[in-house]
VODRENPA-670687 format. One record per residue (C-alpha): chain; x, y negated, z negated; residue in one letter. Coordinates in Angstrom, 1 decimal, padded with zeros to 4 digits, always signed. Last residue first. Example, Ala and Ser with C-alpha at 12.3 -4.5 7.8 and 13.67 -1.06 7.14 Angstrom:
2
@chain->A	u->+013.7	v->+001.1	w->-007.1	resn->S
@chain->A	u->+012.3	v->+004.5	w->-007.8	resn->A
//
This chain:
343
@chain->A	u->+020.4	v->-049.3	w->+045.6	resn->N
@chain->A	u->+017.2	v->-050.4	w->+044.0	resn->R
@chain->A	u->+015.4	v->-051.9	w->+048.1	resn->G
@chain->A	u->+014.9	v->-047.9	w->+049.3	resn->L
@chain->A	u->+014.2	v->-045.7	w->+046.0	resn->P
@chain->A	u->+016.8	v->-043.7	w->+045.0	resn->L
@chain->A	u->+017.7	v->-040.1	w->+045.7	resn->S
@chain->A	u->+021.1	v->-039.3	w->+044.7	resn->R
@chain->A	u->+023.8	v->-041.5	w->+042.7	resn->C
@chain->A	u->+027.1	v->-042.8	w->+043.1	resn->T
@chain->A	u->+027.7	v->-041.9	w->+047.1	resn->F
@chain->A	u->+023.8	v->-042.9	w->+047.7	resn->T
@chain->A	u->+021.3	v->-041.2	w->+048.4	resn->E
@chain->A	u->+018.2	v->-042.1	w->+050.0	resn->K
@chain->A	u->+014.3	v->-042.3	w->+049.1	resn->F
@chain->A	u->+011.0	v->-043.7	w->+051.1	resn->D
@chain->A	u->+011.6	v->-040.2	w->+053.6	resn->S
@chain->A	u->+011.0	v->-038.0	w->+050.3	resn->K
@chain->A	u->+007.3	v->-039.6	w->+050.4	resn->K
@chain->A	u->+006.5	v->-041.2	w->+046.4	resn->S
@chain->A	u->+004.3	v->-039.0	w->+044.1	resn->S
@chain->A	u->+000.4	v->-038.5	w->+044.5	resn->T
@chain->A	u->-002.6	v->-040.2	w->+042.8	resn->F
@chain->A	u->-001.8	v->-043.7	w->+042.7	resn->L
@chain->A	u->+000.3	v->-043.3	w->+046.3	resn->S
@chain->A	u->-003.7	v->-042.5	w->+047.7	resn->A
@chain->A	u->-005.3	v->-046.5	w->+046.9	resn->Y
@chain->A	u->-002.1	v->-047.5	w->+048.6	resn->V
@chain->A	u->-002.6	v->-045.1	w->+052.2	resn->E
@chain->A	u->-006.2	v->-046.0	w->+052.1	resn->K
@chain->A	u->-005.9	v->-049.5	w->+052.0	resn->T
@chain->A	u->-008.9	v->-050.7	w->+049.8	resn->A
@chain->A	u->-011.8	v->-052.8	w->+050.8	resn->N
@chain->A	u->-014.5	v->-049.9	w->+051.4	resn->A
@chain->A	u->-013.2	v->-048.3	w->+047.8	resn->P
@chain->A	u->-011.0	v->-044.6	w->+048.7	resn->A
@chain->A	u->-013.1	v->-041.4	w->+048.0	resn->V
@chain->A	u->-011.7	v->-039.3	w->+051.5	resn->D
@chain->A	u->-008.8	v->-041.2	w->+051.4	resn->T
@chain->A	u->-007.8	v->-039.5	w->+047.8	resn->A
@chain->A	u->-007.5	v->-036.3	w->+049.7	resn->R
@chain->A	u->-008.9	v->-032.9	w->+047.6	resn->F
@chain->A	u->-008.3	v->-029.9	w->+049.3	resn->K
@chain->A	u->-011.0	v->-027.7	w->+051.5	resn->K
@chain->A	u->-010.6	v->-024.1	w->+050.9	resn->V
@chain->A	u->-010.4	v->-022.4	w->+054.0	resn->G
@chain->A	u->-012.8	v->-019.4	w->+056.0	resn->G
@chain->A	u->-013.6	v->-022.2	w->+058.6	resn->N
@chain->A	u->-017.5	v->-021.8	w->+058.0	resn->N
@chain->A	u->-017.9	v->-024.5	w->+055.8	resn->L
@chain->A	u->-021.2	v->-024.8	w->+054.0	resn->K
@chain->A	u->-022.5	v->-028.5	w->+053.1	resn->K
@chain->A	u->-023.4	v->-029.4	w->+049.3	resn->G
@chain->A	u->-020.5	v->-032.2	w->+049.6	resn->N
@chain->A	u->-018.1	v->-029.5	w->+050.6	resn->E
@chain->A	u->-019.1	v->-025.8	w->+049.8	resn->L
@chain->A	u->-017.2	v->-022.9	w->+051.6	resn->K
@chain->A	u->-018.3	v->-019.3	w->+053.5	resn->E
@chain->A	u->-016.3	v->-017.1	w->+054.5	resn->N
@chain->A	u->-017.6	v->-014.3	w->+052.9	resn->G
@chain->A	u->-018.8	v->-014.3	w->+049.4	resn->E
@chain->A	u->-017.6	v->-017.7	w->+048.0	resn->L
@chain->A	u->-014.8	v->-018.9	w->+046.1	resn->K
@chain->A	u->-013.3	v->-022.3	w->+044.8	resn->G
@chain->A	u->-015.7	v->-021.6	w->+041.5	resn->C
@chain->A	u->-013.4	v->-018.2	w->+040.4	resn->D
@chain->A	u->-014.2	v->-017.8	w->+036.8	resn->K
@chain->A	u->-012.2	v->-015.3	w->+034.8	resn->K
@chain->A	u->-013.6	v->-011.8	w->+033.3	resn->G
@chain->A	u->-010.9	v->-010.1	w->+035.5	resn->D
@chain->A	u->-011.7	v->-011.5	w->+038.4	resn->V
@chain->A	u->-015.4	v->-012.9	w->+038.4	resn->V
@chain->A	u->-016.0	v->-014.5	w->+042.3	resn->D
@chain->A	u->-019.1	v->-017.0	w->+041.8	resn->I
@chain->A	u->-021.0	v->-017.6	w->+044.3	resn->G
@chain->A	u->-025.0	v->-017.2	w->+042.3	resn->R
@chain->A	u->-025.0	v->-013.5	w->+043.7	resn->K
@chain->A	u->-021.4	v->-013.2	w->+042.3	resn->K
@chain->A	u->-022.4	v->-014.1	w->+039.0	resn->K
@chain->A	u->-025.5	v->-011.8	w->+039.1	resn->E
@chain->A	u->-023.2	v->-009.2	w->+040.0	resn->K
@chain->A	u->-020.4	v->-010.2	w->+037.2	resn->V
@chain->A	u->-022.9	v->-009.7	w->+034.7	resn->I
@chain->A	u->-024.6	v->-006.5	w->+035.7	resn->K
@chain->A	u->-020.4	v->-005.3	w->+035.5	resn->S
@chain->A	u->-020.7	v->-005.7	w->+032.0	resn->K
@chain->A	u->-024.1	v->-004.8	w->+031.3	resn->E
@chain->A	u->-023.2	v->-001.5	w->+033.0	resn->E
@chain->A	u->-020.1	v->-001.2	w->+031.2	resn->E
@chain->A	u->-021.3	v->-001.9	w->+027.7	resn->M
@chain->A	u->-023.8	v->+000.8	w->+028.2	resn->R
@chain->A	u->-021.0	v->+003.1	w->+029.1	resn->E
@chain->A	u->-019.4	v->+002.0	w->+025.4	resn->R
@chain->A	u->-022.9	v->+002.6	w->+023.9	resn->L
@chain->A	u->-022.9	v->+006.0	w->+025.1	resn->A
@chain->A	u->-019.3	v->+006.9	w->+024.4	resn->A
@chain->A	u->-019.9	v->+005.3	w->+021.1	resn->M
@chain->A	u->-022.6	v->+008.0	w->+020.3	resn->E
@chain->A	u->-021.2	v->+010.9	w->+021.7	resn->E
@chain->A	u->-018.1	v->+010.1	w->+019.2	resn->E
@chain->A	u->-020.6	v->+009.8	w->+016.4	resn->S
@chain->A	u->-021.9	v->+006.2	w->+015.6	resn->G
@chain->A	u->-020.1	v->+003.7	w->+013.0	resn->N
@chain->A	u->-023.6	v->+001.4	w->+013.4	resn->I
@chain->A	u->-026.1	v->+002.6	w->+016.0	resn->V
@chain->A	u->-027.6	v->-000.3	w->+018.0	resn->M
@chain->A	u->-031.3	v->-000.6	w->+018.7	resn->K
@chain->A	u->-032.1	v->-003.9	w->+021.1	resn->D
@chain->A	u->-032.2	v->-001.4	w->+024.1	resn->S
@chain->A	u->-035.4	v->+000.3	w->+022.6	resn->E
@chain->A	u->-037.2	v->-002.8	w->+022.8	resn->V
@chain->A	u->-037.7	v->-005.3	w->+020.1	resn->F
@chain->A	u->-040.3	v->-007.7	w->+018.2	resn->E
@chain->A	u->-040.1	v->-009.8	w->+015.6	resn->K
@chain->A	u->-041.5	v->-008.3	w->+012.6	resn->H
@chain->A	u->-038.9	v->-009.8	w->+009.8	resn->C
@chain->A	u->-038.1	v->-006.9	w->+007.7	resn->V
@chain->A	u->-040.1	v->-003.6	w->+009.8	resn->L
@chain->A	u->-038.7	v->-005.3	w->+013.4	resn->C
@chain->A	u->-041.8	v->-004.9	w->+015.9	resn->A
@chain->A	u->-041.9	v->-001.8	w->+018.3	resn->S
@chain->A	u->-043.2	v->+000.0	w->+015.2	resn->S
@chain->A	u->-043.4	v->+003.7	w->+014.2	resn->K
@chain->A	u->-042.7	v->+003.7	w->+010.8	resn->V
@chain->A	u->-041.3	v->+006.8	w->+009.7	resn->E
@chain->A	u->-038.5	v->+007.1	w->+012.5	resn->K
@chain->A	u->-037.3	v->+003.4	w->+012.1	resn->L
@chain->A	u->-037.2	v->+003.8	w->+008.3	resn->A
@chain->A	u->-035.6	v->+007.1	w->+008.5	resn->K
@chain->A	u->-032.8	v->+005.3	w->+010.8	resn->A
@chain->A	u->-032.0	v->+002.7	w->+008.6	resn->S
@chain->A	u->-032.4	v->-000.5	w->+008.4	resn->V
@chain->A	u->-029.7	v->-003.4	w->+009.2	resn->V
@chain->A	u->-031.1	v->-006.7	w->+010.8	resn->H
@chain->A	u->-029.8	v->-008.7	w->+013.6	resn->G
@chain->A	u->-032.8	v->-010.1	w->+014.8	resn->C
@chain->A	u->-033.0	v->-009.4	w->+018.4	resn->N
@chain->A	u->-029.8	v->-006.8	w->+018.6	resn->R
@chain->A	u->-031.3	v->-004.8	w->+016.0	resn->L
@chain->A	u->-028.9	v->-003.0	w->+013.8	resn->A
@chain->A	u->-029.5	v->+000.8	w->+013.2	resn->F
@chain->A	u->-028.3	v->+003.5	w->+010.5	resn->F
@chain->A	u->-027.5	v->+006.7	w->+010.3	resn->K
@chain->A	u->-027.6	v->+008.0	w->+006.0	resn->Y
@chain->A	u->-024.9	v->+009.7	w->+004.6	resn->K
@chain->A	u->-022.0	v->+006.8	w->+005.9	resn->G
@chain->A	u->-022.6	v->+004.8	w->+002.5	resn->N
@chain->A	u->-025.3	v->+002.3	w->+003.1	resn->F
@chain->A	u->-028.0	v->+003.4	w->+000.2	resn->E
@chain->A	u->-031.1	v->+004.6	w->+001.3	resn->L
@chain->A	u->-033.5	v->+002.3	w->-000.3	resn->G
@chain->A	u->-036.1	v->+003.2	w->+002.6	resn->T
@chain->A	u->-037.4	v->-000.4	w->+003.8	resn->I
@chain->A	u->-034.3	v->-002.9	w->+003.1	resn->P
@chain->A	u->-031.7	v->+000.0	w->+004.0	resn->C
@chain->A	u->-029.2	v->-000.8	w->+001.4	resn->Q
@chain->A	u->-025.6	v->-002.5	w->+000.5	resn->F
@chain->A	u->-023.2	v->-002.5	w->-002.0	resn->T
@chain->A	u->-022.3	v->+001.2	w->-002.0	resn->A
@chain->A	u->-019.3	v->+002.9	w->-004.0	resn->G
@chain->A	u->-017.6	v->+002.1	w->-007.4	resn->D
@chain->A	u->-015.5	v->-000.5	w->-005.7	resn->A
@chain->A	u->-017.8	v->-003.8	w->-006.1	resn->A
@chain->A	u->-016.8	v->-006.5	w->-003.9	resn->D
@chain->A	u->-020.6	v->-007.9	w->-002.4	resn->S
@chain->A	u->-021.5	v->-007.5	w->-005.8	resn->Q
@chain->A	u->-024.3	v->-005.0	w->-007.0	resn->K
@chain->A	u->-027.3	v->-005.9	w->-009.3	resn->G
@chain->A	u->-030.0	v->-005.6	w->-006.6	resn->P
@chain->A	u->-028.7	v->-003.8	w->-003.7	resn->I
@chain->A	u->-027.9	v->-006.1	w->-001.2	resn->M
@chain->A	u->-029.6	v->-006.2	w->+002.8	resn->S
@chain->A	u->-027.2	v->-006.3	w->+005.7	resn->L
@chain->A	u->-028.3	v->-009.2	w->+008.0	resn->K
@chain->A	u->-026.4	v->-008.2	w->+011.1	resn->V
@chain->A	u->-024.9	v->-010.8	w->+013.9	resn->N
@chain->A	u->-023.6	v->-009.2	w->+017.6	resn->I
@chain->A	u->-020.3	v->-010.0	w->+018.4	resn->M
@chain->A	u->-019.4	v->-009.9	w->+021.9	resn->D
@chain->A	u->-020.5	v->-013.4	w->+023.1	resn->K
@chain->A	u->-018.6	v->-014.4	w->+020.1	resn->L
@chain->A	u->-016.0	v->-014.1	w->+022.4	resn->G
@chain->A	u->-013.6	v->-010.9	w->+024.1	resn->K
@chain->A	u->-014.0	v->-008.2	w->+022.1	resn->V
@chain->A	u->-013.3	v->-005.2	w->+024.6	resn->H
@chain->A	u->-009.5	v->-005.5	w->+022.7	resn->R
@chain->A	u->-011.4	v->-003.9	w->+019.6	resn->F
@chain->A	u->-008.9	v->-000.6	w->+020.2	resn->E
@chain->A	u->-006.3	v->-002.4	w->+021.2	resn->K
@chain->A	u->-005.3	v->-004.4	w->+017.9	resn->P
@chain->A	u->-007.0	v->-008.2	w->+017.8	resn->L
@chain->A	u->-004.0	v->-010.6	w->+017.2	resn->K
@chain->A	u->-004.6	v->-013.3	w->+019.6	resn->K
@chain->A	u->-004.9	v->-016.1	w->+017.3	resn->G
@chain->A	u->-008.0	v->-016.9	w->+017.6	resn->L
@chain->A	u->-009.4	v->-013.4	w->+018.2	resn->L
@chain->A	u->-007.5	v->-012.4	w->+014.9	resn->A
@chain->A	u->-009.5	v->-015.7	w->+013.0	resn->E
@chain->A	u->-013.1	v->-014.7	w->+014.3	resn->V
@chain->A	u->-012.7	v->-011.5	w->+013.6	resn->L
@chain->A	u->-011.5	v->-011.8	w->+010.3	resn->A
@chain->A	u->-014.1	v->-014.6	w->+010.0	resn->E
@chain->A	u->-017.1	v->-012.4	w->+011.1	resn->K
@chain->A	u->-016.4	v->-009.5	w->+008.3	resn->N
@chain->A	u->-016.6	v->-006.4	w->+011.2	resn->F
@chain->A	u->-018.7	v->-003.4	w->+011.8	resn->I
@chain->A	u->-018.2	v->-001.3	w->+014.5	resn->N
@chain->A	u->-021.1	v->-000.2	w->+016.9	resn->G
@chain->A	u->-020.3	v->+000.1	w->+020.4	resn->L
@chain->A	u->-021.3	v->-003.9	w->+021.1	resn->K
@chain->A	u->-019.2	v->-005.1	w->+018.5	resn->D
@chain->A	u->-020.9	v->-005.4	w->+014.5	resn->I
@chain->A	u->-020.9	v->-009.1	w->+012.7	resn->V
@chain->A	u->-020.5	v->-009.9	w->+009.2	resn->C
@chain->A	u->-021.4	v->-012.8	w->+007.8	resn->P
@chain->A	u->-021.9	v->-012.0	w->+004.7	resn->E
@chain->A	u->-019.5	v->-009.7	w->+002.5	resn->R
@chain->A	u->-017.4	v->-006.0	w->+003.8	resn->L
@chain->A	u->-014.9	v->-004.9	w->+001.5	resn->P
@chain->A	u->-011.4	v->-005.2	w->+003.0	resn->E
@chain->A	u->-010.1	v->-003.3	w->+006.0	resn->N
@chain->A	u->-009.1	v->-006.3	w->+007.6	resn->S
@chain->A	u->-010.6	v->-004.9	w->+011.3	resn->L
@chain->A	u->-013.3	v->-002.6	w->+010.7	resn->A
@chain->A	u->-014.4	v->-003.9	w->+007.6	resn->C
@chain->A	u->-014.8	v->-002.1	w->+004.6	resn->N
@chain->A	u->-018.3	v->-000.6	w->+003.0	resn->L
@chain->A	u->-019.0	v->+001.7	w->+006.0	resn->W
@chain->A	u->-015.2	v->+003.2	w->+007.0	resn->K
@chain->A	u->-013.7	v->+003.4	w->+003.7	resn->G
@chain->A	u->-016.8	v->+005.3	w->+002.4	resn->L
@chain->A	u->-016.5	v->+007.7	w->+005.2	resn->R
@chain->A	u->-012.8	v->+008.0	w->+004.4	resn->R
@chain->A	u->-013.0	v->+008.0	w->+000.9	resn->E
@chain->A	u->-015.8	v->+011.1	w->+001.2	resn->N
@chain->A	u->-013.1	v->+013.0	w->+003.5	resn->P
@chain->A	u->-010.3	v->+012.8	w->+001.2	resn->D
@chain->A	u->-006.8	v->+012.1	w->+002.8	resn->V
@chain->A	u->-004.1	v->+014.7	w->+002.3	resn->K
@chain->A	u->-000.9	v->+013.3	w->+002.1	resn->D
@chain->A	u->+001.8	v->+013.2	w->+005.3	resn->P
@chain->A	u->+003.8	v->+016.0	w->+004.6	resn->K
@chain->A	u->+007.4	v->+014.3	w->+003.9	resn->K
@chain->A	u->+010.3	v->+016.2	w->+006.0	resn->V
@chain->A	u->+013.5	v->+016.5	w->+003.1	resn->A
@chain->A	u->+012.1	v->+019.6	w->+001.8	resn->Y
@chain->A	u->+012.5	v->+021.5	w->+004.5	resn->M
@chain->A	u->+016.1	v->+019.9	w->+005.7	resn->K
@chain->A	u->+017.2	v->+020.5	w->+002.2	resn->L
@chain->A	u->+016.0	v->+024.0	w->+002.1	resn->Y
@chain->A	u->+017.5	v->+025.0	w->+005.6	resn->C
@chain->A	u->+020.4	v->+023.1	w->+005.2	resn->D
@chain->A	u->+021.5	v->+025.2	w->+001.3	resn->R
@chain->A	u->+022.0	v->+028.0	w->+004.0	resn->S
@chain->A	u->+019.5	v->+030.7	w->+004.6	resn->E
@chain->A	u->+021.5	v->+034.5	w->+004.8	resn->A
@chain->A	u->+021.6	v->+035.3	w->+001.6	resn->G
@chain->A	u->+018.2	v->+037.2	w->+001.4	resn->T
@chain->A	u->+016.1	v->+034.8	w->-000.9	resn->A
@chain->A	u->+012.9	v->+035.8	w->-001.8	resn->G
@chain->A	u->+009.6	v->+036.4	w->-000.1	resn->G
@chain->A	u->+008.9	v->+039.5	w->-002.2	resn->D
@chain->A	u->+010.3	v->+041.9	w->+000.7	resn->G
@chain->A	u->+012.8	v->+042.8	w->-002.3	resn->G
@chain->A	u->+011.8	v->+044.9	w->-005.3	resn->G
@chain->A	u->+010.4	v->+043.2	w->-008.2	resn->G
@chain->A	u->+009.0	v->+044.5	w->-011.0	resn->F
@chain->A	u->+006.4	v->+043.0	w->-013.1	resn->V
@chain->A	u->+005.9	v->+044.5	w->-016.6	resn->R
@chain->A	u->+002.4	v->+045.5	w->-018.2	resn->P
@chain->A	u->+001.6	v->+043.3	w->-020.7	resn->L
@chain->A	u->+000.8	v->+044.7	w->-024.4	resn->L
@chain->A	u->-000.1	v->+041.5	w->-026.5	resn->F
@chain->A	u->+000.2	v->+040.9	w->-030.1	resn->L
@chain->A	u->-002.5	v->+039.5	w->-032.6	resn->T
@chain->A	u->-001.5	v->+037.7	w->-036.2	resn->S
@chain->A	u->-003.7	v->+038.9	w->-039.0	resn->L
@chain->A	u->-000.7	v->+038.6	w->-041.5	resn->H
@chain->A	u->+002.4	v->+037.3	w->-039.8	resn->S
@chain->A	u->+004.5	v->+038.8	w->-037.4	resn->I
@chain->A	u->+007.9	v->+037.0	w->-037.6	resn->Q
@chain->A	u->+008.8	v->+038.5	w->-040.9	resn->P
@chain->A	u->+008.5	v->+041.6	w->-039.6	resn->N
@chain->A	u->+006.2	v->+044.9	w->-040.8	resn->P
@chain->A	u->+007.3	v->+046.9	w->-038.3	resn->L
@chain->A	u->+010.2	v->+047.2	w->-037.2	resn->L
@chain->A	u->+011.5	v->+045.2	w->-033.4	resn->T
@chain->A	u->+013.0	v->+048.1	w->-031.3	resn->S
@chain->A	u->+011.3	v->+047.6	w->-028.3	resn->D
@chain->A	u->+012.0	v->+044.0	w->-028.2	resn->S
@chain->A	u->+009.5	v->+041.4	w->-028.2	resn->L
@chain->A	u->+008.3	v->+038.9	w->-025.8	resn->P
@chain->A	u->+007.3	v->+035.4	w->-026.2	resn->K
@chain->A	u->+004.0	v->+034.2	w->-025.2	resn->G
@chain->A	u->+002.8	v->+033.5	w->-028.5	resn->N
@chain->A	u->+003.6	v->+037.4	w->-029.6	resn->L
@chain->A	u->+004.9	v->+040.0	w->-026.8	resn->T
@chain->A	u->+004.7	v->+043.1	w->-026.3	resn->F
@chain->A	u->+005.6	v->+045.2	w->-023.4	resn->Y
@chain->A	u->+004.6	v->+047.6	w->-020.8	resn->F
@chain->A	u->+006.2	v->+049.4	w->-017.9	resn->S
@chain->A	u->+008.9	v->+050.8	w->-020.2	resn->S
@chain->A	u->+006.4	v->+053.2	w->-021.8	resn->L
@chain->A	u->+005.2	v->+054.6	w->-019.0	resn->S
@chain->A	u->+006.8	v->+057.6	w->-018.5	resn->Q
@chain->A	u->+005.6	v->+058.4	w->-022.1	resn->P
@chain->A	u->+001.7	v->+058.8	w->-020.7	resn->N
@chain->A	u->-000.7	v->+058.7	w->-023.7	resn->P
@chain->A	u->-000.1	v->+055.0	w->-023.9	resn->L
@chain->A	u->-001.2	v->+053.9	w->-027.6	resn->L
@chain->A	u->+000.6	v->+056.2	w->-029.5	resn->S
@chain->A	u->+003.8	v->+055.8	w->-027.3	resn->S
@chain->A	u->+003.6	v->+052.0	w->-027.8	resn->K
@chain->A	u->+003.4	v->+051.6	w->-031.4	resn->L
@chain->A	u->+006.4	v->+054.0	w->-031.5	resn->Q
@chain->A	u->+008.0	v->+051.8	w->-029.3	resn->R
@chain->A	u->+006.8	v->+048.9	w->-031.5	resn->L
@chain->A	u->+009.1	v->+050.2	w->-034.3	resn->T
@chain->A	u->+007.6	v->+052.1	w->-037.4	resn->L
@chain->A	u->+007.6	v->+051.2	w->-041.5	resn->S
@chain->A	u->+005.2	v->+052.4	w->-043.7	resn->Q
@chain->A	u->+005.6	v->+051.7	w->-047.5	resn->T
@chain->A	u->+003.8	v->+048.3	w->-047.7	resn->S
@chain->A	u->+000.9	v->+049.9	w->-045.7	resn->E
@chain->A	u->+000.2	v->+049.0	w->-042.3	resn->L
@chain->A	u->-003.2	v->+048.1	w->-040.2	resn->T
@chain->A	u->-003.9	v->+047.8	w->-036.8	resn->V
@chain->A	u->-007.2	v->+046.0	w->-035.4	resn->T
@chain->A	u->-007.9	v->+046.5	w->-031.6	resn->L
@chain->A	u->-009.0	v->+044.2	w->-029.3	resn->T
@chain->A	u->-009.8	v->+045.6	w->-026.0	resn->Q
@chain->A	u->-008.2	v->+043.1	w->-022.7	resn->H
@chain->A	u->-008.0	v->+046.8	w->-020.3	resn->S
@chain->A	u->-004.2	v->+045.4	w->-020.9	resn->P
@chain->A	u->-004.5	v->+046.2	w->-025.2	resn->S
@chain->A	u->-004.8	v->+043.1	w->-027.3	resn->R
@chain->A	u->-003.9	v->+044.4	w->-030.9	resn->L
@chain->A	u->-004.4	v->+042.4	w->-033.9	resn->F
@chain->A	u->-002.7	v->+042.5	w->-037.3	resn->F
@chain->A	u->-002.7	v->+043.9	w->-040.6	resn->Q
@chain->A	u->-000.1	v->+044.3	w->-043.4	resn->L
@chain->A	u->-000.7	v->+045.9	w->-046.5	resn->K
@chain->A	u->+000.4	v->+044.6	w->-049.6	resn->M
//
């Protein structure tokens, strides 16, 4: 019975070897018939099903079945300088190296989707009502108001002081999508149909709150909202999740608006310090008393005697609003500050 098997050479050529039942040879002899250079015989070896075979293996052999395939592969010799251990390293070096946990790599697509599909504060899926701040960050309104009331806003959102710093926005839902869907964008541009997923630039219009893509505003030249047809100006366009340069421009605009408000309040006689009103101060040293200005530079204090009824004793009327004078009390050896007539 003939033994026929296939031989795969290092050059990826397949040879067919047939042995008669009366023939016998070793793998080394078979290797020498394939390699003309005798010095290279030790540089190659045979494998069968991923297992190396000894050069002394005799053919035919029960391990090598009919029509099986032998692979002739080159040996890989080590020789130092290959990054192996030198014996100089201690075990602690390896323990310390693997003890330091490297941060997991974040898929940039996942990060982008999370920024556009989730609330910037709670990281929950966006659901109406939604708002943006004056820097273009988008939030679930309920989460932002709760954090504002509980004074739990992170440092990066401390510029949000109240409802006046929130802009209500109206997102257009993709038909058939749910607000908590986890398989991609759930909102779109109501004009072009572009998905609200970070691949395209979107603007929110401050005057009406509608969110439309930059492509829609570019293609359709209009000074009115393309959804509700309400007029708007260029300053009403607020970019959502803009780049660093765009956020820097929005921050500069926010500071300008803040300083403008402060100047207007000062003109009306309200001094604003760190966002708090002090109605008792006016520009210069002028004060108001019953609609008239005082030039003495001081603040006139409220006195109950100035508004006492005509038939009332001023001292008695004033005692309703002030505590008793210290002169009305005296100390005894058993108790201090007892009023006269009670000791």
